[in-house]
C-alpha angles and dihedrals in degrees: 000000000000134000109272096037118130106235138183117220148165123226093214134012090247094061113111098198130060123231124212123222147146117271109233099175140350120200108208094195098054093024093227122145123208108209132183114214130156093351091304130106116225127195107208133172113255092241089067095051128085130179110251098178131355119243122229115269095195121357114217113249112248115246110225128204 
């Protein structure tokens, strides 16, 4: 997981529905994800986070005419 990825996550293991948000940061040592969703920042364990759509690492520069 990288910053900028669109992820789906649960806030607790008991939640039945997934939320979708933007991954701001993922700490590989503590395995905690910082996710922005609905103007709130969530701190969620990595086991409750899945990549929904990859973000762009480097966008190609448009070639103009």
